[in-house]
MDAnalysis code that builds the backbone (N, CA, C; Angstrom):
import MDAnalysis as mda
import numpy as np

u = mda.Universe.empty(594, n_residues=198, atom_resindex=np.repeat(np.arange(198), 3), trajectory=True)
u.add_TopologyAttr("name", ["N", "CA", "C"] * 198)
u.add_TopologyAttr("resid", np.arange(1, 199))
u.add_TopologyAttr("resname", ["MET", "LYS", "ASP", "GLU", "LYS", "ASP", "THR", "ALA", "LYS", "GLU", "VAL", "HIS", "GLU", "GLU", "THR", "GLU", "ILE", "ILE", "GLU", "GLU", "VAL", "GLU", "ASP", "ASP", "LYS", "LEU", "ASP", "LYS", "LYS", "LYS", "GLU", "LYS", "LYS", "LYS", "SER", "GLU", "LYS", "GLN", "LYS", "LEU", "THR", "GLU", "GLU", "ILE", "GLU", "THR", "LEU", "LYS", "LEU", "GLU", "ASN", "LEU", "ARG", "LEU", "ASN", "GLU", "LYS", "SER", "LEU", "ARG", "ALA", "ILE", "ALA", "ASP", "ALA", "GLU", "ASN", "PHE", "LYS", "LYS", "ARG", "MET", "LEU", "THR", "GLU", "ARG", "ASP", "ASN", "GLU", "LYS", "LYS", "TYR", "SER", "ASN", "GLN", "TYR", "LEU", "ILE", "GLU", "GLU", "LEU", "LEU", "PRO", "ALA", "LEU", "ASP", "GLN", "LEU", "LYS", "LEU", "ILE", "VAL", "ASN", "LEU", "GLU", "VAL", "GLU", "ASP", "PRO", "ASN", "LEU", "LYS", "ASN", "TYR", "LEU", "ILE", "GLY", "PHE", "LYS", "MET", "ILE", "SER", "ASP", "GLN", "ILE", "PHE", "ASN", "ILE", "LEU", "GLU", "LYS", "ASP", "GLY", "LEU", "LYS", "GLN", "ILE", "ILE", "THR", "LYS", "ASP", "GLN", "LYS", "PHE", "ASP", "PRO", "LYS", "TYR", "HIS", "TYR", "ALA", "THR", "GLU", "LYS", "GLN", "SER", "ASP", "LYS", "SER", "LYS", "GLU", "GLU", "HIS", "ILE", "ILE", "LEU", "ALA", "THR", "THR", "GLN", "THR", "GLY", "TYR", "MET", "TYR", "LYS", "GLU", "ARG", "ILE", "ILE", "ARG", "PRO", "ALA", "MET", "VAL", "ILE", "VAL", "ASN", "GLU", "TRP", "SER", "ASP", "GLU", "ASN", "GLY", "ASN", "ASN", "LYS"])
u.atoms.positions = np.array([
    [180.168, 153.240, 101.105],
    [179.449, 152.152, 102.094],
    [178.175, 153.293, 102.498],
    [178.315, 154.560, 102.510],
    [177.259, 155.326, 103.242],
    [176.311, 155.438, 101.944],
    [176.675, 155.470, 100.790],
    [176.306, 156.097, 99.899],
    [175.062, 154.634, 99.450],
    [175.923, 153.510, 99.767],
    [174.770, 152.513, 99.440],
    [173.623, 151.974, 100.271],
    [174.463, 152.646, 101.574],
    [173.317, 152.402, 102.896],
    [172.170, 153.664, 102.932],
    [172.676, 155.127, 102.655],
    [171.785, 155.915, 102.101],
    [171.008, 155.772, 100.861],
    [171.339, 155.244, 99.766],
    [170.672, 154.776, 98.625],
    [169.579, 153.359, 99.092],
    [170.064, 152.624, 99.649],
    [169.315, 151.382, 100.278],
    [167.986, 152.229, 101.019],
    [168.706, 153.031, 102.100],
    [167.367, 153.591, 102.547],
    [166.597, 154.679, 101.931],
    [167.007, 155.070, 101.001],
    [166.211, 156.008, 100.249],
    [165.243, 154.918, 99.047],
    [166.005, 153.935, 98.963],
    [164.910, 153.228, 98.218],
    [164.003, 152.414, 99.129],
    [164.115, 152.368, 100.123],
    [163.396, 151.693, 101.084],
    [162.169, 152.940, 101.455],
    [162.680, 153.484, 101.589],
    [161.818, 154.964, 102.092],
    [160.562, 155.066, 100.596],
    [161.446, 155.050, 99.476],
    [160.809, 155.434, 98.589],
    [159.534, 154.060, 98.339],
    [159.758, 153.195, 98.639],
    [158.995, 151.705, 98.329],
    [158.113, 151.790, 99.431],
    [158.633, 152.231, 100.460],
    [157.244, 152.418, 101.605],
    [156.076, 153.381, 101.177],
    [156.708, 154.752, 100.676],
    [156.044, 155.763, 100.060],
    [154.782, 154.825, 98.929],
    [155.523, 154.159, 97.751],
    [154.849, 153.774, 96.811],
    [153.810, 152.808, 97.396],
    [154.405, 152.089, 98.785],
    [153.446, 150.946, 99.057],
    [152.325, 151.621, 100.083],
    [152.876, 152.931, 100.389],
    [151.363, 153.415, 101.108],
    [150.381, 154.513, 99.949],
    [150.683, 154.812, 98.952],
    [150.110, 155.528, 97.922],
    [149.259, 154.201, 97.129],
    [150.042, 153.013, 97.377],
    [149.037, 152.202, 96.616],
    [148.023, 151.398, 97.561],
    [148.401, 151.493, 98.313],
    [147.292, 151.067, 99.884],
    [146.249, 152.138, 99.581],
    [146.636, 153.320, 99.904],
    [145.692, 154.431, 99.577],
    [144.747, 154.303, 98.306],
    [145.290, 153.884, 97.011],
    [144.892, 153.681, 96.204],
    [143.873, 152.530, 96.415],
    [143.980, 151.248, 97.137],
    [143.268, 150.185, 97.049],
    [142.463, 150.526, 98.239],
    [142.481, 151.157, 98.854],
    [141.721, 151.489, 99.901],
    [140.207, 152.239, 99.426],
    [140.668, 153.484, 98.293],
    [140.001, 154.150, 97.800],
    [139.140, 152.872, 96.752],
    [139.716, 152.084, 96.126],
    [138.933, 151.439, 95.280],
    [137.977, 150.411, 95.596],
    [138.534, 150.183, 97.191],
    [137.855, 149.234, 97.955],
    [136.679, 150.131, 98.342],
    [136.467, 151.403, 98.603],
    [135.699, 152.499, 99.339],
    [134.762, 152.576, 97.897],
    [135.255, 152.850, 96.772],
    [134.725, 153.107, 95.752],
    [133.505, 151.804, 95.380],
    [134.496, 150.561, 95.555],
    [133.824, 149.432, 95.056],
    [132.368, 149.215, 96.091],
    [132.877, 149.695, 97.329],
    [131.964, 149.378, 98.261],
    [130.500, 150.482, 98.439],
    [130.801, 151.680, 98.160],
    [129.620, 152.589, 97.302],
    [129.250, 151.960, 96.415],
    [129.470, 151.572, 95.174],
    [129.086, 150.926, 93.981],
    [128.118, 149.841, 94.570],
    [128.699, 149.224, 95.340],
    [128.382, 147.740, 95.698],
    [126.809, 148.159, 96.900],
    [126.839, 149.127, 97.452],
    [125.351, 149.600, 98.263],
    [124.550, 150.301, 97.299],
    [125.145, 151.116, 96.233],
    [124.132, 151.553, 95.550],
    [123.304, 150.654, 94.499],
    [124.235, 149.538, 93.781],
    [123.630, 148.132, 93.341],
    [122.442, 148.113, 94.482],
    [123.105, 147.355, 95.454],
    [122.190, 146.639, 96.629],
    [121.234, 147.643, 96.812],
    [121.086, 148.985, 96.709],
    [119.584, 149.839, 97.172],
    [118.953, 149.897, 95.744],
    [119.629, 149.548, 94.778],
    [118.576, 149.730, 93.459],
    [117.880, 148.267, 93.043],
    [118.790, 147.618, 93.621],
    [118.041, 146.042, 93.399],
    [116.585, 146.111, 94.493],
    [116.925, 146.538, 95.916],
    [116.222, 146.786, 96.667],
    [114.592, 147.403, 96.034],
    [114.847, 148.708, 95.473],
    [114.231, 149.314, 94.673],
    [113.111, 148.703, 93.564],
    [114.049, 147.925, 92.879],
    [113.517, 147.555, 91.618],
    [112.783, 146.115, 92.239],
    [113.047, 145.341, 93.308],
    [112.498, 144.636, 93.978],
    [110.952, 145.023, 94.591],
    [111.136, 146.060, 95.006],
    [109.743, 146.708, 95.603],
    [108.744, 147.007, 94.162],
    [109.437, 147.645, 93.420],
    [108.834, 148.001, 92.101],
    [108.021, 146.843, 91.563],
    [109.089, 146.172, 91.314],
    [108.516, 144.507, 90.621],
    [107.252, 143.996, 91.489],
    [107.529, 144.029, 92.966],
    [106.450, 143.554, 93.992],
    [104.874, 144.350, 93.069],
    [105.275, 145.645, 93.474],
    [103.768, 146.847, 93.457],
    [103.059, 146.479, 91.876],
    [104.132, 146.174, 91.100],
    [103.547, 145.928, 89.338],
    [102.995, 144.023, 89.445],
    [103.752, 143.630, 90.130],
    [102.787, 141.954, 90.112],
    [101.689, 142.191, 90.712],
    [101.497, 142.969, 92.108],
    [100.225, 142.952, 92.568],
    [99.367, 143.778, 91.606],
    [99.848, 144.853, 91.073],
    [99.074, 145.425, 90.098],
    [98.389, 144.423, 88.947],
    [99.319, 143.972, 88.274],
    [98.868, 142.844, 87.136],
    [97.885, 142.038, 87.627],
    [98.029, 141.473, 88.970],
    [97.271, 140.631, 89.670],
    [95.860, 140.928, 89.672],
    [95.659, 142.369, 90.285],
    [94.702, 142.988, 90.551],
    [93.940, 143.315, 88.950],
    [94.548, 143.411, 88.127],
    [94.132, 143.528, 86.757],
    [93.153, 142.416, 86.096],
    [94.126, 141.367, 86.503],
    [93.713, 140.185, 86.065],
    [92.628, 139.779, 86.644],
    [92.216, 140.130, 87.957],
    [91.156, 139.458, 88.846],
    [89.925, 140.396, 88.222],
    [90.139, 141.745, 88.248],
    [89.066, 142.766, 87.661],
    [88.583, 142.094, 86.320],
    [89.719, 141.677, 85.629],
    [89.184, 140.993, 83.973],
    [88.247, 139.912, 84.371],
    [88.618, 138.866, 85.115],
    [87.963, 137.700, 85.794],
    [86.753, 138.093, 86.166],
    [86.286, 139.134, 87.279],
    [85.066, 139.706, 87.756],
    [84.176, 140.017, 86.473],
    [84.756, 141.210, 85.587],
    [84.087, 141.251, 84.661],
    [83.569, 140.339, 83.800],
    [84.629, 139.267, 83.611],
    [84.005, 138.440, 82.299],
    [82.564, 137.816, 83.405],
    [83.028, 137.325, 84.732],
    [81.865, 136.626, 85.101],
    [80.835, 137.292, 85.169],
    [80.404, 138.572, 85.213],
    [79.621, 139.455, 85.368],
    [78.794, 139.750, 84.083],
    [79.339, 139.818, 82.929],
    [78.962, 139.827, 81.674],
    [78.280, 138.325, 81.062],
    [79.056, 137.616, 81.330],
    [78.358, 136.326, 81.572],
    [77.264, 135.865, 82.289],
    [77.001, 136.306, 83.545],
    [75.643, 136.226, 84.182],
    [74.835, 137.251, 83.530],
    [75.098, 138.304, 83.229],
    [74.185, 139.031, 82.570],
    [73.608, 138.753, 81.198],
    [74.618, 137.837, 80.748],
    [73.889, 137.260, 79.190],
    [73.144, 136.566, 79.332],
    [73.602, 135.366, 80.430],
    [72.715, 134.017, 81.074],
    [71.417, 134.761, 81.463],
    [71.110, 135.948, 82.283],
    [70.007, 136.568, 82.654],
    [69.341, 136.987, 81.683],
    [69.989, 137.436, 80.616],
    [69.346, 138.218, 79.074],
    [68.486, 136.851, 78.379],
    [69.443, 136.003, 78.166],
    [68.814, 134.659, 77.830],
    [67.666, 134.250, 78.456],
    [67.806, 134.326, 80.033],
    [66.910, 133.486, 80.238],
    [65.668, 134.522, 80.372],
    [65.629, 135.508, 80.420],
    [64.371, 136.454, 80.741],
    [63.883, 137.128, 79.225],
    [64.570, 136.315, 78.049],
    [64.453, 137.086, 76.948],
    [62.867, 137.078, 76.569],
    [61.818, 136.356, 76.847],
    [60.435, 136.698, 76.592],
    [59.925, 137.256, 77.686],
    [60.477, 137.869, 78.639],
    [59.796, 138.751, 79.916],
    [58.724, 139.842, 79.139],
    [59.396, 140.680, 78.329],
    [58.985, 141.977, 77.991],
    [57.630, 141.372, 77.274],
    [57.934, 140.438, 76.340],
    [56.553, 140.078, 75.490],
    [55.828, 139.407, 76.338],
    [55.800, 139.096, 77.561],
    [54.629, 138.600, 78.418],
    [53.907, 139.154, 79.345],
    [54.800, 140.138, 79.907],
    [54.264, 141.508, 80.470],
    [53.312, 141.989, 79.367],
    [53.456, 142.229, 77.985],
    [53.016, 143.199, 77.293],
    [51.463, 142.392, 77.131],
    [51.827, 140.411, 76.828],
    [50.381, 140.169, 76.670],
    [49.483, 139.997, 77.795],
    [50.029, 140.410, 79.120],
    [49.001, 139.729, 80.261],
    [47.670, 140.377, 80.251],
    [47.752, 141.807, 80.117],
    [46.503, 142.325, 80.221],
    [45.435, 141.889, 78.947],
    [45.842, 141.583, 77.430],
    [45.059, 140.969, 76.796],
    [44.430, 139.657, 77.397],
    [45.467, 138.855, 77.876],
    [45.363, 137.356, 78.110],
    [44.181, 137.466, 79.535],
    [44.331, 138.429, 80.561],
    [43.322, 138.583, 81.838],
    [41.774, 138.654, 80.814],
    [42.123, 139.669, 79.956],
    [40.544, 139.630, 79.592],
    [40.096, 138.708, 78.664],
    [40.480, 138.045, 77.817],
    [40.336, 136.933, 77.380],
    [40.285, 135.709, 78.394],
    [40.923, 135.574, 79.417],
    [40.284, 134.874, 80.529],
    [39.044, 135.013, 81.242],
    [38.488, 136.247, 81.123],
    [37.319, 136.941, 82.043],
    [36.307, 136.523, 80.956],
    [36.655, 136.948, 79.818],
    [35.199, 136.633, 78.859],
    [34.920, 135.256, 78.499],
    [35.836, 134.175, 78.735],
    [35.675, 132.776, 78.202],
    [35.097, 132.010, 79.484],
    [35.102, 132.982, 80.867],
    [34.444, 132.285, 81.747],
    [33.070, 133.013, 82.329],
    [32.612, 133.755, 81.217],
    [31.411, 134.459, 80.940],
    [30.364, 133.411, 81.151],
    [29.221, 133.355, 82.002],
    [28.384, 132.156, 82.077],
    [27.169, 132.813, 81.018],
    [26.713, 132.344, 79.946],
    [25.515, 132.855, 79.222],
    [24.518, 131.670, 78.915],
    [23.384, 131.972, 78.188],
    [22.554, 131.127, 78.171],
    [22.452, 130.281, 76.555],
    [22.869, 131.412, 75.837],
    [22.802, 130.850, 74.304],
    [23.870, 129.660, 73.976],
    [23.182, 128.932, 73.182],
    [23.964, 127.441, 72.822],
    [25.060, 127.699, 72.525],
    [24.757, 128.796, 70.994],
    [25.773, 128.921, 70.198],
    [26.829, 130.097, 70.761],
    [26.784, 130.800, 71.323],
    [27.909, 131.497, 72.134],
    [28.520, 130.781, 72.845],
    [27.952, 130.283, 73.760],
    [28.587, 128.760, 74.564],
    [29.687, 128.148, 74.012],
    [29.482, 127.713, 72.764],
    [30.480, 126.664, 72.267],
    [31.599, 127.654, 71.525],
    [31.019, 128.850, 71.228],
    [32.407, 129.987, 70.948],
    [33.022, 129.952, 71.983],
    [32.453, 130.370, 73.134],
    [33.399, 130.332, 74.562],
    [34.433, 129.437, 74.965],
    [33.667, 127.983, 74.613],
    [34.147, 126.824, 74.466],
    [35.432, 126.980, 73.805],
    [35.546, 127.157, 72.655],
    [36.699, 127.340, 71.740],
    [37.408, 128.330, 71.973],
    [37.290, 129.050, 72.584],
    [38.582, 130.347, 72.894],
    [38.783, 130.126, 74.495],
    [38.255, 129.361, 75.103],
    [38.625, 128.995, 76.013],
    [39.777, 127.816, 76.240],
    [39.681, 127.182, 74.900],
    [40.638, 126.021, 74.727],
    [42.147, 126.716, 74.536],
    [41.849, 127.870, 73.580],
    [42.767, 128.448, 72.863],
    [43.186, 129.345, 73.588],
    [42.403, 130.110, 74.955],
    [43.429, 130.649, 75.960],
    [44.064, 129.778, 76.645],
    [43.635, 128.487, 76.969],
    [44.167, 127.479, 78.036],
    [45.863, 126.825, 77.352],
    [45.384, 126.812, 75.895],
    [46.791, 126.572, 75.223],
    [47.759, 127.694, 75.211],
    [47.088, 128.754, 75.131],
    [48.079, 129.911, 75.464],
    [49.274, 129.823, 76.444],
    [48.197, 129.620, 77.751],
    [48.818, 129.933, 79.207],
    [49.680, 128.584, 79.385],
    [49.572, 127.579, 78.590],
    [50.098, 126.059, 78.855],
    [51.453, 126.420, 78.403],
    [51.574, 126.997, 76.894],
    [52.904, 127.450, 76.477],
    [53.621, 128.603, 77.470],
    [52.722, 129.252, 77.882],
    [53.889, 130.614, 78.554],
    [54.116, 129.931, 79.790],
    [53.308, 128.720, 80.165],
    [53.812, 128.050, 81.879],
    [54.994, 127.216, 81.287],
    [54.927, 126.594, 80.446],
    [56.537, 126.011, 79.819],
    [57.528, 126.737, 79.823],
    [57.236, 127.856, 79.064],
    [58.293, 128.739, 79.019],
    [58.705, 129.438, 80.679],
    [58.109, 129.354, 81.857],
    [58.365, 129.575, 82.997],
    [57.595, 130.527, 83.427],
    [55.995, 130.897, 82.961],
    [55.050, 131.916, 83.608],
    [54.836, 131.157, 84.718],
    [54.328, 131.659, 86.059],
    [53.780, 130.668, 86.880],
    [52.602, 131.851, 87.443],
    [51.438, 131.553, 87.934],
    [50.535, 132.304, 88.520],
    [50.912, 132.641, 90.207],
    [50.662, 133.475, 90.711],
    [51.301, 133.772, 92.219],
    [49.701, 133.195, 92.818],
    [49.955, 132.114, 93.497],
    [48.968, 131.514, 94.692],
    [48.345, 132.441, 95.478],
    [47.350, 132.732, 95.724],
    [46.577, 133.483, 96.675],
    [45.307, 132.945, 97.621],
    [45.096, 132.209, 96.945],
    [43.944, 131.001, 97.797],
    [44.358, 130.797, 99.190],
    [44.072, 131.170, 100.249],
    [44.114, 130.480, 101.617],
    [45.620, 130.820, 101.898],
    [46.556, 132.078, 101.462],
    [47.558, 132.244, 101.798],
    [47.432, 133.599, 102.631],
    [48.609, 133.273, 103.374],
    [49.213, 135.067, 103.790],
    [49.443, 135.779, 103.196],
    [48.989, 137.266, 103.470],
    [49.463, 138.330, 102.749],
    [51.289, 138.237, 102.777],
    [52.130, 138.323, 101.560],
    [53.126, 138.464, 101.566],
    [53.559, 139.809, 100.512],
    [53.594, 141.099, 100.797],
    [54.048, 141.997, 100.385],
    [55.380, 142.005, 99.292],
    [55.613, 140.605, 99.091],
    [56.689, 140.471, 97.894],
    [55.995, 139.993, 96.821],
    [55.050, 139.243, 97.318],
    [53.822, 138.613, 95.938],
    [52.379, 139.227, 95.779],
    [51.891, 139.752, 96.773],
    [51.027, 140.645, 97.182],
    [50.565, 142.197, 96.905],
    [49.809, 142.860, 96.141],
    [49.339, 144.296, 96.852],
    [48.120, 144.544, 97.178],
    [48.323, 144.735, 98.231],
    [46.653, 145.051, 98.891],
    [45.992, 146.200, 98.613],
    [44.705, 145.784, 97.702],
    [43.995, 146.710, 97.356],
    [43.073, 147.483, 98.261],
    [42.684, 146.408, 99.197],
    [41.476, 146.778, 100.004],
    [41.846, 145.763, 101.521],
    [41.310, 146.106, 102.347],
    [41.160, 145.389, 103.549],
    [39.703, 145.256, 104.163],
    [39.534, 144.232, 104.632],
    [38.135, 143.763, 105.195],
    [38.387, 142.859, 106.519],
    [37.421, 143.050, 107.450],
    [37.683, 142.722, 108.292],
    [36.531, 141.396, 108.573],
    [36.979, 140.046, 108.870],
    [36.060, 138.680, 108.876],
    [36.693, 138.068, 110.114],
    [36.136, 138.355, 111.126],
    [36.433, 137.562, 112.562],
    [36.469, 136.010, 112.376],
    [35.752, 135.593, 111.502],
    [35.844, 134.042, 111.031],
    [37.090, 133.477, 110.985],
    [38.094, 134.428, 110.092],
    [39.156, 133.642, 109.610],
    [40.306, 134.575, 109.848],
    [41.867, 133.939, 109.881],
    [42.622, 134.666, 110.433],
    [42.927, 135.785, 109.780],
    [43.645, 136.391, 110.528],
    [44.181, 137.710, 110.514],
    [45.202, 137.907, 109.172],
    [45.371, 138.772, 108.513],
    [46.296, 138.711, 107.186],
    [45.936, 137.846, 106.214],
    [45.113, 137.011, 106.067],
    [44.953, 136.317, 105.410],
    [44.150, 136.927, 103.916],
    [44.620, 136.696, 102.916],
    [44.026, 137.125, 101.690],
    [42.370, 136.414, 101.479],
    [41.631, 137.546, 101.200],
    [40.064, 137.031, 101.333],
    [39.590, 136.836, 99.702],
    [40.104, 137.563, 98.904],
    [40.059, 137.358, 97.498],
    [41.121, 137.849, 96.531],
    [40.918, 137.535, 95.372],
    [41.887, 138.221, 94.468],
    [41.197, 139.316, 93.488],
    [41.568, 140.458, 93.265],
    [41.072, 141.200, 92.194],
    [41.747, 140.950, 91.023],
    [42.974, 140.819, 91.175],
    [43.609, 140.466, 89.877],
    [45.189, 139.587, 89.795],
    [45.035, 138.773, 89.101],
    [46.173, 137.729, 88.932],
    [47.149, 138.030, 88.989],
    [48.383, 137.585, 89.709],
    [49.858, 137.887, 89.992],
    [50.696, 137.048, 88.963],
    [51.582, 137.224, 88.478],
    [52.455, 136.166, 87.847],
    [54.167, 136.467, 88.065],
    [54.576, 135.048, 88.098],
    [56.053, 135.361, 88.434],
    [56.249, 134.817, 86.955],
    [57.752, 135.264, 86.796],
    [58.222, 134.632, 85.409],
    [59.838, 134.278, 85.492],
    [59.774, 132.989, 85.848],
    [60.845, 132.137, 86.469],
    [60.981, 132.627, 87.866],
    [61.873, 132.999, 88.027],
    [62.010, 133.821, 89.464],
    [61.564, 135.220, 89.609],
    [61.296, 135.662, 89.097],
    [61.217, 137.369, 88.873],
    [59.610, 137.585, 88.732],
    [59.112, 138.348, 89.755],
    [57.730, 138.704, 89.693],
    [57.666, 139.866, 88.494],
    [56.891, 139.356, 88.160],
    [56.235, 140.773, 86.781],
    [55.313, 141.391, 87.159],
    [54.305, 140.398, 87.983],
    [53.142, 141.603, 88.350],
    [52.931, 140.975, 89.695],
    [52.763, 141.888, 90.986],
    [52.073, 141.095, 91.990],
    [50.726, 141.126, 91.962],
    [50.222, 140.088, 92.740],
    [48.815, 139.734, 92.878],
    [47.911, 141.065, 93.572],
    [46.808, 141.448, 93.083],
    [46.085, 142.222, 93.694],
    [45.137, 141.831, 94.574],
    [44.922, 142.079, 95.717],
    [44.663, 141.186, 96.660],
    [43.610, 142.031, 97.970],
    [42.544, 141.397, 98.237],
    [41.929, 142.054, 99.700],
    [42.152, 141.342, 100.786],
    [42.797, 141.815, 101.787],
    [43.479, 141.263, 103.063],
    [42.269, 141.045, 104.185],
    [42.420, 140.185, 105.041],
    [41.585, 140.143, 106.010],
    [42.338, 140.982, 107.449],
    [41.721, 142.057, 107.985],
    [42.552, 142.860, 109.024],
    [41.533, 143.162, 109.880],
    [41.746, 142.620, 111.150],
    [41.062, 142.976, 112.235],
    [41.029, 144.359, 113.263],
    [41.769, 144.971, 112.660],
    [41.673, 146.020, 113.418],
    [40.134, 147.126, 113.756],
    [39.954, 147.676, 114.858],
    [38.808, 148.433, 115.379],
    [38.576, 149.362, 114.081],
    [39.616, 150.205, 113.413],
    [39.025, 151.089, 112.302],
    [38.793, 150.713, 111.056],
    [39.221, 149.214, 111.140],
    [38.828, 148.461, 109.851],
    [37.471, 147.794, 109.799],
    [36.694, 147.379, 110.782],
    [35.347, 147.516, 111.155],
    [34.602, 148.556, 110.606],
    [35.287, 149.932, 110.310],
    [33.908, 150.844, 110.566],
    [34.163, 151.154, 108.544],
    [34.946, 150.163, 108.164],
    [35.501, 150.723, 106.558],
    [36.193, 151.817, 106.629],
    [36.870, 152.041, 107.466],
    [38.334, 152.960, 107.421],
    [39.471, 152.856, 106.453],
])
């Protein structure tokens, strides 16, 4: 009977040892699973941050592409809108000369008739250019504005308002919203220096 008790005790002890070993194995497995879970959680967080960064980067790239597209469309529209500007700028000096010639006062009736014909041609050319967007900068009875006018001379006339344009020496033009040539003007200035033509 002793042997059976000893045997039972030994079996019991062995069972406890086996259970302890198995518990240790389970604890290690749990720890391993826990550390793996923690690693996976950290990896997931890292991937989430990377995903957010890449998403932000792609959104920025899309916005840059849209802005570039808008800028290119605006530039293309401006190119179309102002495509004739260079030609008009090149023609203006010749058209100024034509305008001067057709407005000459002459006595000879034949020459007068020729000038009337040339004036009609000049008016037609300016009408075509005005339809395309050419506008003369108005200077008569206007205050001097450096955006539209270029002062070539200053004179003093106390009977007129200061900074008013007294005369135009060269006509200025705008093409649509752009100034292609400022008007050359003589400006009224009341300073004491100006009275002595300084």
